C-alpha positions as a printed NumPy array, in Angstrom:
array([[ -58.425, -106.07 ,   59.517],
       [ -61.528, -104.506,   61.331],
       [ -62.608, -107.996,   62.641],
       [ -59.092, -108.715,   63.902],
       [ -59.079, -105.299,   65.719],
       [ -62.462, -106.051,   67.329],
       [ -61.279, -109.442,   68.365],
       [ -58.268, -107.986,   70.027],
       [ -60.345, -105.473,   71.942],
       [ -63.017, -107.901,   73.188],
       [ -61.081, -111.09 ,   73.643],
       [ -57.837, -109.774,   75.249],
       [ -55.781, -110.907,   72.202],
       [ -52.989, -108.314,   71.575],
       [ -50.719, -107.529,   68.611],
       [ -47.406, -108.911,   69.35 ],
       [ -43.797, -107.736,   68.774],
       [ -41.145, -109.288,   70.822],
       [ -38.916, -107.185,   73.072],
       [ -35.365, -106.691,   71.889],
       [ -32.077, -106.079,   73.496],
       [ -31.449, -102.421,   73.74 ],
       [ -27.984, -101.425,   72.442],
       [ -27.167,  -98.245,   74.304],
       [ -23.992,  -97.15 ,   72.588],
       [ -23.788,  -93.424,   72.824],
       [ -27.248,  -92.992,   74.186],
       [ -26.49 ,  -92.266,   77.873],
       [ -26.216,  -88.526,   77.575],
       [ -26.878,  -86.1  ,   80.503],
       [ -30.573,  -85.994,   79.821],
       [ -30.78 ,  -89.821,   79.796],
       [ -28.826,  -89.969,   83.073],
       [ -31.088,  -87.255,   84.796],
       [ -34.188,  -89.188,   83.791],
       [ -32.994,  -92.544,   85.224],
       [ -35.231,  -94.037,   87.867],
       [ -33.309,  -94.15 ,   91.245],
       [ -32.356,  -97.675,   92.452],
       [ -31.4  ,  -99.041,   95.803],
       [ -29.828, -102.358,   94.935],
       [ -27.239, -103.581,   92.533],
       [ -29.563, -105.878,   90.935],
       [ -31.857, -102.982,   89.71 ],
       [ -28.941, -101.3  ,   87.873],
       [ -29.245, -100.875,   83.963],
       [ -26.396, -100.146,   81.515],
       [ -27.087,  -96.512,   81.697],
       [ -26.99 ,  -96.577,   85.611],
       [ -23.551,  -98.076,   85.414],
       [ -22.549,  -95.397,   82.895],
       [ -23.819,  -92.832,   85.487],
       [ -21.485,  -94.563,   87.938],
       [ -23.188,  -93.647,   91.294],
       [ -23.974,  -95.84 ,   94.325],
       [ -25.16 ,  -98.57 ,   94.197],
       [ -24.343,  -98.822,   90.529],
       [ -20.643,  -98.113,   90.675],
       [ -18.938,  -98.873,   87.175],
       [ -16.396, -101.444,   88.268],
       [ -15.336, -104.649,   86.787],
       [ -16.414, -106.716,   89.675],
       [ -19.968, -105.154,   89.632],
       [ -20.302, -105.678,   85.941],
       [ -19.11 , -109.216,   86.221],
       [ -21.661, -109.971,   88.992],
       [ -24.522, -108.523,   86.865],
       [ -23.459, -109.828,   83.432],
       [ -26.366, -112.114,   82.895],
       [ -28.924, -109.365,   83.674],
       [ -27.058, -106.762,   81.671],
       [ -26.154, -108.78 ,   78.52 ],
       [ -28.009, -112.102,   78.772],
       [ -31.377, -113.175,   77.289],
       [ -34.438, -113.737,   79.402],
       [ -37.844, -115.555,   79.16 ],
       [ -40.737, -113.094,   78.877],
       [ -44.391, -113.819,   79.309],
       [ -46.451, -113.866,   76.032],
       [ -48.983, -110.955,   76.445],
       [ -52.717, -111.244,   76.377],
       [ -54.958, -114.219,   76.218],
       [ -55.132, -117.   ,   73.738],
       [ -57.049, -116.258,   70.49 ],
       [ -60.461, -118.044,   70.906],
       [ -60.489, -118.945,   67.325],
       [ -57.106, -120.624,   67.144],
       [ -56.329, -121.232,   70.873],
       [ -52.936, -119.713,   70.26 ],
       [ -51.217, -116.824,   72.135],
       [ -50.119, -113.852,   69.977],
       [ -46.458, -114.908,   70.383],
       [ -47.372, -118.229,   68.862],
       [ -49.214, -116.568,   66.037],
       [ -45.883, -114.457,   65.57 ],
       [ -43.671, -117.615,   65.503],
       [ -45.6  , -118.732,   62.28 ],
       [ -43.964, -116.13 ,   60.332],
       [ -40.813, -115.733,   62.453],
       [ -39.661, -119.382,   63.128],
       [ -36.525, -118.286,   64.975],
       [ -38.529, -117.112,   67.984],
       [ -38.239, -119.563,   70.856],
       [ -41.411, -120.443,   72.917],
       [ -41.932, -122.466,   75.998],
       [ -44.734, -123.19 ,   78.517],
       [ -44.913, -121.175,   81.57 ],
       [ -45.405, -123.298,   84.683],
       [ -46.336, -122.51 ,   88.332],
       [ -44.823, -123.916,   91.431],
       [ -46.897, -126.965,   91.141],
       [ -45.944, -127.673,   87.574],
       [ -49.309, -126.448,   86.075],
       [ -49.137, -124.78 ,   82.719],
       [ -50.313, -121.235,   83.159],
       [ -49.383, -119.629,   79.854],
       [ -46.585, -119.289,   77.202],
       [ -43.195, -117.494,   77.305],
       [ -40.875, -116.39 ,   74.535],
       [ -37.172, -115.847,   74.683],
       [ -35.816, -112.248,   74.474],
       [ -32.259, -112.603,   73.002],
       [ -29.449, -110.812,   74.739],
       [ -26.417, -109.02 ,   73.432],
       [ -25.028, -110.609,   70.323],
       [ -21.614, -110.995,   71.819],
       [ -22.693, -112.603,   75.038],
       [ -22.173, -116.455,   75.208],
       [ -22.293, -117.439,   78.92 ],
       [ -24.777, -119.743,   80.538],
       [ -25.907, -119.081,   84.119],
       [ -26.179, -122.738,   85.151],
       [ -23.157, -124.592,   83.676],
       [ -24.977, -127.845,   83.466],
       [ -28.134, -126.563,   81.792],
       [ -28.298, -128.234,   78.253],
       [ -31.621, -126.488,   77.543],
       [ -30.139, -122.993,   77.967],
       [ -31.27 , -120.923,   74.835],
       [ -27.487, -119.867,   74.38 ],
       [ -26.607, -123.54 ,   73.456],
       [ -29.918, -125.295,   72.921],
       [ -31.39 , -125.865,   69.377],
       [ -33.925, -123.56 ,   67.795],
       [ -36.836, -125.76 ,   68.994],
       [ -35.539, -126.316,   72.333],
       [ -33.371, -129.388,   71.425],
       [ -30.898, -130.191,   74.216],
       [ -27.265, -129.317,   73.63 ],
       [ -24.679, -132.096,   73.84 ],
       [ -27.303, -134.854,   74.934],
       [ -24.468, -137.472,   75.106],
       [ -22.816, -135.764,   78.098],
       [ -23.913, -137.76 ,   81.134],
       [ -25.296, -136.002,   84.142],
       [ -22.449, -137.624,   86.299],
       [ -18.966, -138.118,   84.939],
       [ -16.974, -141.333,   85.149],
       [ -15.043, -139.745,   87.952],
       [ -18.121, -139.387,   89.97 ],
       [ -18.405, -135.569,   89.487],
       [ -21.359, -133.696,   88.145],
       [ -21.012, -132.855,   84.471],
       [ -20.225, -129.266,   83.357],
       [ -20.717, -127.919,   80.004],
       [ -18.111, -125.218,   80.194],
       [ -15.129, -126.332,   82.187],
       [ -13.172, -129.497,   82.718],
       [ -12.797, -130.952,   86.141],
       [  -9.467, -132.822,   85.775],
       [  -7.395, -134.592,   83.199],
       [  -8.935, -137.944,   83.394],
       [ -10.533, -139.558,   80.463],
       [ -14.062, -138.706,   80.043],
       [ -14.017, -135.509,   82.141],
       [ -13.855, -133.089,   79.283],
       [ -17.156, -131.908,   77.591],
       [ -15.24 , -132.365,   74.288],
       [ -15.112, -136.087,   74.813],
       [ -18.859, -136.122,   74.243],
       [ -19.007, -133.921,   71.273],
       [ -19.632, -130.664,   73.165],
       [ -17.807, -128.11 ,   70.868],
       [ -19.525, -124.841,   71.865],
       [ -16.758, -122.187,   72.577],
       [ -17.688, -120.468,   75.846],
       [ -14.336, -118.641,   76.068],
       [ -15.196, -115.681,   74.044],
       [ -17.568, -112.607,   74.042],
       [ -18.439, -110.477,   77.001],
       [ -17.423, -111.283,   80.494],
       [ -16.244, -114.896,   80.015],
       [ -14.075, -116.581,   82.801],
       [ -10.621, -117.631,   81.274],
       [  -9.184, -120.949,   82.478],
       [  -6.871, -120.844,   85.414],
       [  -3.147, -120.617,   84.903],
       [  -0.154, -120.703,   87.251],
       [  -0.421, -116.789,   87.225],
       [  -4.091, -116.472,   87.823],
       [  -5.001, -119.558,   89.928],
       [  -5.364, -117.524,   93.081],
       [  -7.575, -114.685,   91.424],
       [ -11.362, -114.579,   91.792],
       [ -13.32 , -115.325,   88.608],
       [ -14.155, -111.461,   88.097],
       [ -10.547, -110.563,   88.352],
       [  -9.564, -113.218,   85.726],
       [ -12.365, -112.028,   83.536],
       [ -11.151, -108.3  ,   83.856],
       [  -7.653, -109.224,   82.992],
       [  -8.335, -111.435,   79.974],
       [ -12.128, -112.127,   79.713],
       [ -13.49 , -108.967,   77.98 ],
       [ -14.945, -107.68 ,   81.152],
       [ -14.635, -104.387,   83.011],
       [ -16.463, -100.995,   83.425],
       [ -19.183, -100.305,   80.934],
       [ -17.626,  -98.27 ,   78.095],
       [ -19.419,  -94.925,   77.572],
       [ -19.466,  -95.066,   73.763],
       [ -20.314,  -98.863,   73.211],
       [ -22.528,  -99.705,   76.199],
       [ -20.505, -102.771,   76.854],
       [ -17.058, -103.679,   78.547],
       [ -13.819, -103.672,   76.538],
       [ -13.066, -106.092,   73.894],
       [  -9.795, -106.889,   71.769],
       [ -10.124, -105.07 ,   68.405],
       [ -10.015, -107.432,   65.437],
       [  -8.837, -104.342,   63.332],
       [  -5.739, -102.349,   63.852],
       [  -6.391,  -99.024,   65.331],
       [  -4.685,  -96.124,   63.928],
       [  -4.389,  -93.177,   66.349],
       [  -5.563,  -95.095,   69.458],
       [  -3.367,  -98.07 ,   68.715],
       [  -2.415,  -98.32 ,   72.382],
       [  -5.951,  -99.607,   73.18 ],
       [  -6.112, -102.347,   70.59 ],
       [  -5.779, -105.213,   73.015],
       [  -8.48 , -103.833,   75.225],
       [ -10.708, -101.445,   73.233],
       [ -13.716,  -99.5  ,   74.334],
       [ -14.325,  -98.127,   70.886],
       [ -14.974,  -99.588,   67.418],
       [ -12.499,  -99.173,   64.589],
       [ -14.86 ,  -96.782,   62.685],
       [ -14.76 ,  -94.511,   65.804],
       [ -10.95 ,  -94.659,   65.9  ],
       [ -10.973,  -93.511,   62.413],
       [ -12.979,  -90.51 ,   63.188],
       [ -11.029,  -89.765,   66.247],
       [  -7.94 ,  -89.702,   64.058],
       [  -9.655,  -87.315,   61.681],
       [ -10.556,  -84.874,   64.626],
       [  -7.158,  -85.232,   66.153],
       [  -5.172,  -84.399,   62.977],
       [  -7.524,  -81.703,   61.94 ],
       [  -7.075,  -79.934,   65.267],
       [  -3.272,  -80.096,   64.765],
       [  -3.392,  -79.361,   60.978],
       [   0.068,  -77.508,   61.141],
       [   1.55 ,  -80.042,   63.609],
       [   4.144,  -81.514,   61.362],
       [   5.954,  -78.28 ,   60.975],
       [   7.381,  -78.373,   64.593],
       [   6.62 ,  -81.963,   65.618],
       [   9.867,  -82.415,   67.356],
       [   9.151,  -79.777,   69.868],
       [   5.537,  -80.934,   70.324],
       [   5.993,  -84.625,   70.891],
       [   5.277,  -84.617,   74.633],
       [   2.259,  -82.261,   74.265],
       [   0.911,  -84.044,   71.253],
       [   1.135,  -87.464,   72.992],
       [  -0.812,  -86.029,   75.991],
       [  -3.438,  -84.49 ,   73.615],
       [  -3.853,  -87.928,   71.778],
       [  -4.325,  -89.662,   75.229],
       [  -7.282,  -87.344,   75.903],
       [  -8.732,  -87.704,   72.368],
       [  -8.493,  -91.478,   72.737],
       [ -10.275,  -91.609,   76.085],
       [ -13.327,  -93.148,   74.486],
       [ -11.308,  -96.053,   73.49 ],
       [  -9.605,  -96.631,   76.918],
       [ -10.76 ,  -99.767,   78.646],
       [ -11.233,  -98.112,   81.896],
       [ -12.962,  -94.941,   80.453],
       [ -16.316,  -95.484,   82.35 ],
       [ -14.379,  -95.628,   85.533],
       [ -13.509,  -91.91 ,   85.24 ],
       [ -17.048,  -90.656,   84.336],
       [ -19.318,  -90.016,   87.253],
       [ -22.921,  -88.657,   86.682],
       [ -22.007,  -87.015,   83.349],
       [ -18.823,  -85.536,   84.589],
       [ -15.411,  -86.518,   83.099],
       [ -12.71 ,  -86.66 ,   85.715],
       [  -9.452,  -85.645,   84.213],
       [  -6.196,  -85.553,   86.365],
       [  -4.509,  -82.216,   86.797],
       [  -1.164,  -83.934,   85.963],
       [  -2.62 ,  -84.687,   82.504],
       [  -4.235,  -81.435,   81.866],
       [  -0.782,  -79.626,   82.673],
       [   0.667,  -81.573,   79.653],
       [  -1.648,  -79.903,   77.186],
       [  -1.595,  -76.318,   78.321],
       [  -2.297,  -74.113,   75.169],
       [   1.113,  -72.329,   75.164],
       [   2.744,  -75.729,   74.341],
       [   0.974,  -75.621,   70.96 ],
       [   1.782,  -71.982,   70.007],
       [   4.736,  -72.827,   67.678],
       [   2.178,  -74.677,   65.402],
       [  -1.135,  -73.357,   66.238],
       [  -4.438,  -75.281,   66.078],
       [  -7.444,  -75.381,   63.794],
       [ -10.563,  -74.307,   65.588],
       [ -13.723,  -75.494,   63.685],
       [ -17.281,  -74.569,   64.163],
       [ -18.111,  -78.286,   64.263],
       [ -15.687,  -81.31 ,   64.02 ],
       [ -15.94 ,  -83.167,   60.895],
       [ -17.898,  -80.341,   59.176],
       [ -15.182,  -78.039,   57.634],
       [ -17.966,  -76.355,   55.393],
       [ -19.418,  -74.68 ,   58.558],
       [ -16.101,  -72.697,   58.881],
       [ -12.895,  -72.9  ,   60.792],
       [  -9.926,  -70.675,   61.757],
       [  -6.201,  -71.289,   62.637],
       [  -5.615,  -69.707,   66.023],
       [  -2.767,  -69.295,   68.354],
       [  -3.879,  -71.469,   71.419],
       [  -2.559,  -69.109,   74.206],
       [  -4.222,  -66.158,   72.597],
       [  -7.489,  -68.039,   72.078],
       [  -7.617,  -70.326,   75.223],
       [  -5.301,  -68.646,   77.721],
       [  -2.315,  -70.174,   79.382],
       [  -1.511,  -72.646,   82.043],
       [  -4.196,  -74.891,   83.661],
       [  -6.927,  -72.374,   83.095],
       [  -6.175,  -72.317,   79.358],
       [  -6.091,  -76.134,   79.237],
       [  -9.477,  -76.289,   80.845],
       [ -10.876,  -73.794,   78.394],
       [  -9.442,  -75.729,   75.535],
       [ -11.055,  -78.948,   76.955],
       [ -14.438,  -77.244,   77.369],
       [ -14.365,  -75.233,   74.067],
       [ -17.366,  -75.438,   71.755],
       [ -18.192,  -74.037,   68.403],
       [ -21.201,  -72.49 ,   66.693],
       [ -22.188,  -75.52 ,   64.568],
       [ -24.202,  -74.8  ,   61.381],
       [ -24.186,  -71.003,   60.768],
       [ -27.529,  -71.253,   59.115],
       [ -29.213,  -72.536,   62.229],
       [ -29.815,  -69.017,   63.724],
       [ -31.18 ,  -67.697,   60.473],
       [ -33.512,  -70.708,   59.998],
       [ -34.685,  -70.575,   63.549],
       [ -35.629,  -66.823,   63.286],
       [ -37.303,  -67.468,   59.911],
       [ -39.436,  -70.181,   61.553],
       [ -40.491,  -67.808,   64.304],
       [ -38.828,  -69.984,   66.999],
       [ -36.675,  -69.013,   69.925],
       [ -32.974,  -70.131,   70.006],
       [ -32.757,  -73.324,   71.955],
       [ -29.884,  -72.029,   74.05 ],
       [ -28.122,  -75.283,   73.89 ],
       [ -24.381,  -75.665,   73.995],
       [ -22.649,  -75.73 ,   70.581],
       [ -20.609,  -78.809,   69.416],
       [ -17.263,  -79.435,   70.976],
       [ -14.428,  -78.249,   68.895],
       [ -11.292,  -78.232,   71.108],
       [  -9.626,  -80.962,   73.266],
       [ -12.914,  -82.532,   74.472],
       [ -12.685,  -86.411,   74.084],
       [ -14.59 ,  -87.317,   70.778],
       [ -17.666,  -89.64 ,   70.964],
       [ -18.16 ,  -89.135,   74.756],
       [ -21.495,  -87.226,   75.028],
       [ -20.816,  -83.551,   74.396],
       [ -23.102,  -82.407,   77.181],
       [ -20.905,  -84.083,   79.736],
       [ -18.883,  -81.639,   81.968],
       [ -15.159,  -81.585,   82.657],
       [ -13.808,  -81.631,   86.12 ],
       [ -10.036,  -81.438,   86.815],
       [  -9.004,  -83.533,   89.774],
       [  -5.989,  -82.002,   91.719],
       [  -3.834,  -85.121,   92.137],
       [  -0.664,  -83.03 ,   92.362],
       [   1.346,  -82.887,   95.607],
       [   4.124,  -80.452,   94.882],
       [   6.055,  -78.653,   92.223],
       [   9.877,  -78.947,   91.919],
       [  12.119,  -75.963,   91.147],
       [  15.462,  -76.651,   89.356],
       [  17.977,  -74.015,   90.488],
       [  20.383,  -74.9  ,   87.687],
       [  17.96 ,  -74.333,   84.952],
       [  15.624,  -71.739,   86.675],
       [  12.694,  -73.892,   85.669],
       [   9.96 ,  -75.252,   87.723],
       [   8.359,  -78.738,   87.088],
       [   4.695,  -78.45 ,   87.811],
       [   3.201,  -81.522,   89.481],
       [   6.463,  -83.341,   89.964],
       [   4.835,  -85.537,   92.554],
       [   1.212,  -86.874,   92.615],
       [  -1.214,  -88.396,   95.094],
       [  -1.373,  -92.101,   94.353],
       [  -4.942,  -92.529,   95.769],
       [  -6.344,  -89.486,   93.932],
       [  -4.722,  -90.495,   90.66 ],
       [  -6.65 ,  -93.814,   90.706],
       [ -10.017,  -91.667,   90.485],
       [  -9.193,  -89.742,   87.39 ],
       [  -7.941,  -90.087,   83.792],
       [  -4.208,  -89.73 ,   83.714],
       [  -1.273,  -89.998,   81.243],
       [  -0.203,  -93.371,   82.467],
       [  -2.423,  -96.47 ,   83.147],
       [  -0.627,  -97.397,   86.27 ],
       [   1.813,  -95.65 ,   88.632],
       [   4.349,  -98.432,   88.201],
       [   5.132,  -97.051,   84.732],
       [   5.455,  -93.578,   86.171],
       [   7.798,  -94.814,   88.805],
       [  10.073,  -96.675,   86.375],
       [  10.261,  -93.734,   84.073],
       [  11.132,  -91.36 ,   87.065],
       [  13.796,  -93.83 ,   88.233],
       [  15.289,  -93.919,   84.74 ],
       [  15.54 ,  -90.187,   84.605],
       [  17.29 ,  -90.057,   87.935],
       [  19.731,  -92.814,   87.011],
       [  20.479,  -91.108,   83.58 ],
       [  20.962,  -87.832,   85.283],
       [  23.323,  -89.284,   87.849],
       [  25.486,  -91.015,   85.164],
       [  25.707,  -87.846,   83.175],
       [  26.759,  -85.88 ,   86.237],
       [  29.525,  -88.484,   86.802],
       [  30.832,  -88.203,   83.357],
       [  30.904,  -84.577,   83.418]])
């Protein structure tokens, strides 16, 4: 051991451990975002830069698609240090002896001279795209020792066109990679490009990928774009086809949602609209465009949605306010929402921002250890979207244009009309305004018919 250490010091040979893909998941909290190195170009953006969602790293489907190989693909890295004088092998080559899965190749300069060795850093486990679609040596498809993929596929097809491992050029015999035994499935995983159809033939590649190719804004709780859930989601079932959360996260969201509404079944008929809006907020982490509505650690929620969960709407049942979600042994209380959070929009904001005390023993243990209280915010316990980093802030975007007074009932409908452009920048009750328009038109028609009958 000592001899190996001395050799590494004086010969330049270094201990080797290959770099691995960093799965971010829920790691981009406010502290991580604040510590990010400023960037000037889109090519410099990392996953957390896109979660931060600031220029030039705007978290859009088009940007993620354009940077998909850098964000999720593998890359060749230089083997560090110098060859071992005793064996003539680089540290990565020594490593390969006990880890045969590691891919290694020669590093060459512009003149074709070998200048070192490189190893392949594997990308995201769910990324199956190749940057050059005629590259049979791409590690995504090549054999473990660099064997070329589909060697029988000619460089030039019978129709005179250059071969392509991914797509077919036309319907003529011999133009399909499958005709030569190429069976790798590229139409899966992150940001693949679906084949053109009559409905999508005029769309750009990124648009087709966003619609049906598992591509879109980076999800704040998975560190990747949306994907179709292979397991049925329970409370966030509306997001199954384009999920930004995993099924286990949906299960925990369900727990938090029903714990908060413990007494909800007693008057569920009256609470259906408010509970649906609350569920919409609880399921934000599962929404395929969730990353679009988070900017620099701030969650942008539309005023039109916040008004649907004002605390007084839950008074007939009450809610369960826990010291910490998922930890009932820390203590909880049934509260009257309007009395605890207030009423109207201000009450909704307070319910969204509410936090508990966490472990009641923390304060005692901190004092016993002679330490000062951290002063950090306690765990969220109100309507804050689960799994989104709890140190994120809430911002209500005023997308309302006007309220509407009904002289027959004496009631005022808040936020009766909304600003279309502003609503696109915040998380709302509906995914698109077309749905809202259809519902509004239906209400008008039904009202008119009832008036005629009466």
